[in-house]
N, CA, C and O of each residue as an XYZ file, in Angstrom:
576
protein
N      57.018    173.626    254.527
C      57.785    172.392    254.560
C      59.090    172.573    253.789
O      60.122    172.025    254.176
N      59.047    173.335    252.704
C      60.271    173.532    251.932
C      61.275    174.384    252.705
O      62.482    174.205    252.542
N      60.802    175.303    253.538
C      61.712    176.130    254.333
C      62.509    175.314    255.349
O      63.614    175.699    255.729
N      61.954    174.202    255.781
C      62.668    173.354    256.742
C      63.246    172.120    256.061
O      63.668    171.170    256.721
N      63.259    172.149    254.739
C      63.862    171.103    253.909
C      63.235    169.729    254.154
O      63.928    168.716    254.259
N      61.905    169.728    254.242
C      61.136    168.486    254.373
C      60.514    168.162    253.029
O      60.008    169.056    252.351
N      60.541    166.942    252.646
C      59.833    166.563    251.426
C      60.782    166.124    250.340
O      61.968    165.930    250.606
N      60.318    165.970    249.174
C      58.984    166.336    248.696
C      57.935    165.299    249.093
O      58.234    164.118    249.263
N      56.704    165.773    249.235
C      55.580    164.918    249.566
C      54.473    165.134    248.552
O      54.314    166.231    248.015
N      53.708    164.083    248.293
C      52.552    164.234    247.413
C      51.513    165.138    248.053
O      50.938    165.998    247.386
N      51.272    164.950    249.334
C      50.292    165.742    250.066
C      51.022    166.475    251.195
O      51.230    165.922    252.275
N      51.402    167.713    250.931
C      52.199    168.480    251.893
C      51.423    168.726    253.181
O      52.001    168.652    254.266
N      50.140    169.015    253.087
C      49.350    169.261    254.290
C      49.281    168.027    255.183
O      49.439    168.117    256.401
N      49.049    166.898    254.574
C      48.984    165.659    255.361
C      50.335    165.382    256.027
O      50.390    164.995    257.194
N      51.408    165.582    255.287
C      52.748    165.378    255.847
C      53.004    166.343    257.002
O      53.587    165.965    258.018
N      52.564    167.589    256.839
C      52.756    168.567    257.908
C      52.038    168.117    259.176
O      52.630    168.099    260.255
N      50.763    167.756    259.048
C      49.995    167.367    260.227
C      50.471    166.050    260.827
O      50.269    165.805    262.016
N      51.088    165.215    260.033
C      51.611    163.946    260.544
C      52.981    164.116    261.185
O      53.274    163.486    262.201
N      53.830    164.970    260.593
C      55.224    165.035    261.020
C      55.627    166.307    261.760
O      56.553    166.280    262.572
N      54.954    167.407    261.495
C      55.435    168.693    261.996
C      54.388    169.488    262.763
O      54.515    170.708    262.867
N      53.375    168.853    263.294
C      52.299    169.574    263.964
C      52.813    170.427    265.115
O      52.206    171.445    265.448
N      53.902    170.032    265.716
C      54.457    170.834    266.806
C      54.972    172.181    266.319
O      55.201    173.080    267.128
N      55.156    172.334    265.024
C      55.631    173.598    264.455
C      54.499    174.526    264.053
O      54.746    175.523    263.375
N      53.272    174.234    264.445
C      52.153    175.049    263.995
C      52.241    176.476    264.537
O      51.784    177.415    263.885
N      52.818    176.642    265.707
C      53.037    177.990    266.237
C      53.980    178.788    265.357
O      53.779    179.984    265.147
N      55.004    178.133    264.844
C      55.921    178.797    263.910
C      55.220    179.141    262.607
O      55.547    180.137    261.962
N      54.255    178.317    262.223
C      53.489    178.582    261.011
C      52.699    179.885    261.153
O      52.598    180.656    260.199
N      52.145    180.130    262.329
C      51.417    181.376    262.567
C      52.354    182.566    262.405
O      51.984    183.576    261.807
N      53.556    182.448    262.932
C      54.539    183.525    262.781
C      54.892    183.721    261.308
O      55.081    184.856    260.870
N      54.983    182.651    260.550
C      55.282    182.737    259.121
C      54.155    183.443    258.373
O      54.408    184.248    257.477
N      52.906    183.140    258.746
C      51.761    183.818    258.128
C      51.829    185.310    258.421
O      51.618    186.129    257.527
N      52.119    185.665    259.659
C      52.239    187.078    260.031
C      53.341    187.748    259.233
O      53.143    188.838    258.696
N      54.500    187.109    259.149
C      55.629    187.684    258.413
C      55.305    187.880    256.938
O      55.696    188.882    256.338
N      54.596    186.932    256.360
C      54.214    187.045    254.941
C      53.259    188.217    254.734
O      53.377    188.953    253.755
N      52.323    188.388    255.649
C      51.369    189.498    255.531
C      52.076    190.844    255.681
O      51.786    191.782    254.938
N      52.994    190.944    256.630
C      53.723    192.194    256.835
C      54.638    192.480    255.654
O      54.740    193.623    255.207
N      55.296    191.461    255.152
C      56.155    191.618    253.980
C      55.352    192.085    252.770
O      55.797    192.956    252.022
N      54.182    191.512    252.581
C      53.325    191.922    251.462
C      52.877    193.363    251.631
O      52.772    194.105    250.655
N      52.613    193.759    252.869
C      52.187    195.135    253.116
C      53.271    196.125    252.735
O      52.969    197.237    252.302
N      54.513    195.741    252.889
C      55.627    196.638    252.570
C      55.943    196.682    251.082
O      56.462    197.682    250.589
N      55.636    195.613    250.367
C      56.110    195.520    248.989
C      55.039    195.544    247.908
O      55.363    195.482    246.722
N      53.758    195.632    248.298
C      52.701    195.590    247.286
C      51.750    196.753    247.439
O      51.871    197.552    248.368
N      50.805    196.844    246.523
C      49.789    197.887    246.569
C      48.782    197.664    247.675
O      48.701    196.583    248.257
N      48.021    198.696    247.954
C      47.080    198.696    249.073
C      46.013    197.608    248.955
O      45.728    196.928    249.941
N      45.420    197.427    247.780
C      44.353    196.438    247.628
C      44.854    195.025    247.866
O      44.199    194.240    248.551
N      46.000    194.698    247.311
C      46.571    193.364    247.504
C      46.895    193.146    248.973
O      46.695    192.054    249.505
N      47.387    194.172    249.617
C      47.739    194.081    251.032
C      46.519    193.728    251.865
O      46.591    192.872    252.747
N      45.400    194.383    251.590
C      44.201    194.096    252.375
C      43.727    192.666    252.166
O      43.303    192.006    253.114
N      43.796    192.191    250.942
C      43.390    190.807    250.676
C      44.289    189.846    251.433
O      43.805    188.911    252.071
N      45.595    190.070    251.365
C      46.528    189.204    252.087
C      46.324    189.294    253.592
O      46.396    188.287    254.295
N      46.073    190.489    254.079
C      45.844    190.675    255.504
C      44.565    189.950    255.936
O      44.540    189.289    256.973
N      43.520    190.078    255.144
C      42.273    189.368    255.445
C      42.511    187.864    255.538
O      42.029    187.211    256.464
N      43.249    187.322    254.584
C      43.509    185.883    254.562
C      44.400    185.462    255.726
O      44.161    184.426    256.347
N      45.421    186.255    256.024
C      46.317    185.928    257.139
C      45.546    185.894    258.455
O      45.724    184.981    259.261
N      44.688    186.892    258.669
C      43.895    186.945    259.899
C      42.955    185.746    259.967
O      42.815    185.127    261.021
N      42.319    185.420    258.864
C      41.408    184.283    258.835
C      42.139    182.974    259.160
O      41.622    182.140    259.904
N      43.327    182.799    258.606
C      44.120    181.596    258.874
C      44.471    181.489    260.356
O      44.319    180.430    260.966
N      44.939    182.592    260.925
C      45.347    182.581    262.338
C      44.147    182.325    263.246
O      44.242    181.539    264.189
N      43.021    182.982    262.972
C      41.817    182.760    263.769
C      41.401    181.291    263.691
O      41.078    180.681    264.710
N      41.410    180.735    262.506
C      40.996    179.345    262.308
C      41.908    178.375    263.046
O      41.435    177.458    263.717
N      43.218    178.579    262.921
C      44.178    177.680    263.578
C      44.009    177.717    265.092
O      43.907    176.671    265.733
N      43.981    178.913    265.663
C      43.923    179.024    267.115
C      42.570    178.582    267.676
O      42.516    177.874    268.681
N      41.483    178.995    267.032
C      40.165    178.544    267.501
C      40.058    177.026    267.448
O      39.531    176.401    268.368
N      40.556    176.441    266.374
C      40.504    174.987    266.233
C      41.248    174.307    267.367
O      40.774    173.312    267.916
N      42.406    174.834    267.721
C      43.182    174.242    268.818
C      42.436    174.343    270.138
O      42.350    173.368    270.885
N      41.890    175.532    270.428
C      41.156    175.707    271.682
C      39.913    174.822    271.722
O      39.631    174.196    272.744
N      39.168    174.765    270.616
C      37.949    173.944    270.559
C      38.273    172.456    270.648
O      37.536    171.697    271.276
N      39.371    172.038    270.024
C      39.778    170.630    270.079
C      40.089    170.232    271.513
O      39.700    169.154    271.963
N      40.782    171.093    272.221
C      41.114    170.783    273.619
C      39.859    170.651    274.462
O      39.760    169.758    275.303
N      38.905    171.538    274.240
C      37.657    171.480    275.004
C      36.883    170.211    274.666
O      36.403    169.508    275.556
N      36.767    169.926    273.370
C      35.988    168.760    272.929
C      36.620    167.442    273.368
O      35.904    166.468    273.599
N      37.920    167.394    273.484
C      38.612    166.143    273.796
C      39.250    166.147    275.181
O      40.140    165.347    275.472
N      38.793    167.039    276.009
C      39.344    167.172    277.362
C      39.310    165.847    278.121
O      40.307    165.450    278.724
N      38.187    165.175    278.093
C      38.079    163.925    278.849
C      38.745    162.752    278.129
O      39.256    161.838    278.776
N      38.741    162.774    276.800
C      39.352    161.684    276.029
C      40.846    161.603    276.294
O      41.394    160.519    276.498
N      41.503    162.764    276.289
C      42.962    162.799    276.451
C      43.394    163.257    277.839
O      44.576    163.517    278.067
N      42.455    163.355    278.756
C      42.732    163.790    280.127
C      43.491    165.109    280.150
O      44.488    165.261    280.855
N      43.003    166.045    279.373
C      43.628    167.368    279.317
C      43.214    168.147    280.552
O      42.026    168.322    280.825
N      44.200    168.606    281.285
C      43.945    169.395    282.487
C      44.508    170.787    282.284
O      45.567    170.969    281.683
N      43.776    171.766    282.799
C      44.230    173.149    282.681
C      44.908    173.563    283.967
O      44.467    173.157    285.042
N      45.935    174.334    283.899
C      46.502    174.889    282.680
C      47.331    173.850    281.930
O      48.004    173.010    282.527
N      47.260    173.936    280.617
C      48.054    173.058    279.759
C      49.519    173.413    279.964
O      49.853    174.590    280.100
N      50.395    172.420    279.987
C      51.814    172.662    280.226
C      52.448    173.258    278.981
O      52.490    172.619    277.930
N      52.933    174.464    279.099
C      53.638    175.196    278.041
C      52.978    175.026    276.664
O      53.612    174.520    275.738
N      51.724    175.439    276.522
C      51.012    175.235    275.265
C      51.551    176.114    274.144
O      51.918    177.266    274.374
N      51.599    175.567    272.925
C      52.095    176.334    271.785
C      51.177    177.501    271.458
O      51.620    178.490    270.875
N      49.901    177.400    271.825
C      48.941    178.444    271.500
C      49.146    179.720    272.299
O      48.554    180.752    271.983
N      49.972    179.661    273.324
C      50.216    180.880    274.100
C      51.708    181.168    274.275
O      52.117    181.821    275.236
N      52.499    180.681    273.349
C      53.912    181.049    273.365
C      54.031    182.534    273.043
O      53.208    183.072    272.303
N      55.036    183.195    273.583
C      55.196    184.630    273.285
C      55.249    184.935    271.789
O      54.716    185.957    271.357
N      55.871    184.081    270.999
C      55.944    184.338    269.556
C      54.568    184.293    268.906
O      54.300    185.057    267.978
N      53.692    183.410    269.378
C      52.330    183.327    268.839
C      51.542    184.564    269.255
O      50.850    185.167    268.435
N      51.645    184.938    270.521
C      50.952    186.136    271.009
C      51.439    187.368    270.246
O      50.630    188.200    269.837
N      52.746    187.490    270.053
C      53.289    188.619    269.297
C      52.773    188.641    267.863
O      52.484    189.710    267.326
N      52.657    187.478    267.245
C      52.159    187.397    265.868
C      50.702    187.851    265.793
O      50.321    188.572    264.871
N      49.895    187.432    266.754
C      48.486    187.815    266.754
C      48.351    189.314    267.026
O      47.512    189.976    266.415
N      49.158    189.851    267.926
C      49.139    191.292    268.197
C      49.524    192.066    266.934
O      48.886    193.068    266.608
N      50.548    191.618    266.227
C      50.978    192.296    265.002
C      49.868    192.279    263.950
O      49.646    193.280    263.268
N      49.175    191.155    263.816
C      48.068    191.083    262.859
C      46.911    191.976    263.285
O      46.268    192.605    262.444
N      46.644    192.036    264.574
C      45.580    192.910    265.070
C      45.927    194.369    264.786
O      45.088    195.125    264.294
N      47.157    194.764    265.095
C      47.582    196.144    264.852
C      47.522    196.496    263.367
O      47.061    197.576    262.997
N      47.991    195.579    262.521
C      47.976    195.824    261.078
C      46.542    195.929    260.560
O      46.254    196.757    259.696
N      45.653    195.104    261.079
C      44.250    195.147    260.666
C      43.590    196.453    261.107
O      42.863    197.082    260.338
N      43.848    196.850    262.339
C      43.276    198.106    262.844
C      43.783    199.291    262.037
O      43.018    200.189    261.685
N      45.072    199.286    261.748
C      45.654    200.383    260.971
C      45.085    200.412    259.554
O      44.778    201.488    259.040
N      44.941    199.257    258.919
C      44.377    199.193    257.563
C      42.939    199.690    257.550
O      42.522    200.373    256.614
N      42.181    199.349    258.587
C      40.799    199.817    258.695
C      40.762    201.331    258.845
O      39.955    202.000    258.200
N      41.632    201.876    259.691
C      41.692    203.327    259.890
C      42.077    204.051    258.596
O      41.502    205.091    258.272
N      43.036    203.511    257.867
C      43.473    204.122    256.605
C      42.321    204.108    255.599
O      42.070    205.105    254.920
N      41.624    202.974    255.506
C      40.479    202.870    254.591
C      39.430    203.911    254.926
O      38.926    204.596    254.035
N      39.094    204.039    256.206
C      38.062    204.980    256.616
C      38.505    206.419    256.384
O      37.685    207.263    256.022
N      39.780    206.709    256.585
C      40.300    208.059    256.340
C      40.233    208.418    254.859
O      40.095    209.590    254.510
N      40.329    207.424    253.997
C      40.264    207.645    252.548
C      38.831    207.585    252.026
O      38.614    207.616    250.815
N      37.855    207.499    252.923
C      36.457    207.510    252.513
C      35.872    206.152    252.212
O      34.701    206.067    251.840
N      36.617    205.114    252.355
C      36.113    203.762    252.089
C      35.997    202.977    253.375
O      36.425    203.431    254.437
N      35.427    201.817    253.274
C      35.375    200.915    254.432
C      35.675    199.508    253.968
O      35.325    199.113    252.856
N      36.306    198.784    254.809
C      36.604    197.380    254.535
C      35.857    196.583    255.596
O      36.399    196.266    256.655
N      34.603    196.268    255.292
C      33.734    195.617    256.270
C      34.287    194.290    256.767
O      34.234    193.992    257.960
N      34.812    193.502    255.848
C      35.303    192.186    256.247
C      36.446    192.308    257.243
O      36.498    191.589    258.240
N      37.355    193.224    256.962
C      38.489    193.429    257.867
C      38.001    193.937    259.220
O      38.474    193.485    260.263
N      37.070    194.862    259.205
C      36.512    195.402    260.445
C      35.793    194.305    261.233
O      35.880    194.266    262.460
N      35.088    193.421    260.539
C      34.365    192.339    261.203
C      35.314    191.321    261.831
O      34.957    190.662    262.808
N      36.512    191.188    261.280
C      37.469    190.226    261.825
C      38.150    190.725    263.093
O      38.662    189.921    263.872
N      38.165    192.022    263.309
C      38.869    192.566    264.479
C      38.360    191.998    265.804
O      39.178    191.573    266.620
N      37.047    191.968    266.060
C      36.598    191.377    267.335
C      36.963    189.893    267.471
O      37.310    189.433    268.559
N      36.884    189.156    266.374
C      37.240    187.733    266.412
C      38.725    187.563    266.715
O      39.113    186.695    267.497
N      39.552    188.400    266.087
C      40.990    188.335    266.328
C      41.304    188.739    267.763
O      42.169    188.137    268.399
N      40.610    189.751    268.279
C      40.796    190.165    269.670
C      40.411    189.046    270.634
O      41.087    188.826    271.638
N      39.325    188.342    270.326
C      38.885    187.224    271.163
C      39.947    186.130    271.228
O      40.237    185.602    272.301
N      40.526    185.791    270.074
C      41.564    184.770    270.016
C      42.814    185.251    270.758
O      43.443    184.481    271.485
N      43.167    186.510    270.575
C      44.328    187.079    271.271
C      44.146    186.996    272.782
O      45.053    186.579    273.502
N      42.976    187.393    273.255
C      42.724    187.335    274.695
C      42.738    185.904    275.223
O      43.182    185.665    276.346
N      42.261    184.955    274.430
C      42.317    183.542    274.840
C      43.766    183.080    274.963
O      44.112    182.354    275.895
N      44.613    183.500    274.025
C      46.039    183.143    274.087
C      46.689    183.740    275.331
O      47.440    183.063    276.033
N      46.397    185.007    275.597
C      46.979    185.684    276.762
C      46.478    185.053    278.055
O      47.258    184.824    278.979
N      45.174    184.770    278.123
C      44.617    184.137    279.318
C      45.265    182.777    279.570
O      45.597    182.445    280.708
N      45.443    182.000    278.517
C      46.086    180.692    278.648
C      47.516    180.854    279.143
O      47.971    180.086    279.989
N      48.225    181.845    278.622
C      49.601    182.108    279.048
C      49.643    182.473    280.530
O      50.494    181.979    281.270
N      48.735    183.329    280.957
C      48.694    183.735    282.356
C      48.371    182.560    283.279
O      48.940    182.438    284.364
N      47.449    181.696    282.835
C      47.121    180.507    283.640
C      48.338    179.603    283.782
O      48.613    179.083    284.863
N      49.058    179.421    282.692
C      50.238    178.554    282.745
C      51.322    179.171    283.626
O      51.953    178.469    284.416
N      51.541    180.486    283.493
C      52.572    181.139    284.312
C      52.212    181.143    285.802
O      53.090    181.097    286.663
N      50.904    181.198    286.091
C      50.452    181.247    287.483
C      50.267    179.901    288.149
O      49.868    179.837    289.312
N      50.547    178.827    287.434
C      50.297    177.499    288.012
C      51.218    177.154    289.137
O      51.115    176.068    289.708
């Protein structure tokens, strides 16, 4: 919110969801950028923690959007394909791909050094599932 010069608000999250929900796709890109920036400027352990959190945030945001649409399909008369959905904008897909690549690379580096990062490895299939859902949604919209 401070990057877009909104506020100050007592409850920034509430203000975001009330006023800027359409920018949630940009938020995913910001999370990706923060994780990549941290990877370049910090130590390996901190990078993995930040990467784990970034992936978890992106998975949660996108899954929530897809599940909300399914759960409220009849309430809001949501018809597929959704018209130009934010969940499958090229910038969102690119952000998820970048997080997937960074996670895979971090896992490979850990394994090459004799260690394993189970949590990061466990997130890869979930992140791939969300990525494929975004791509499928994009293809449905483009093919309409």
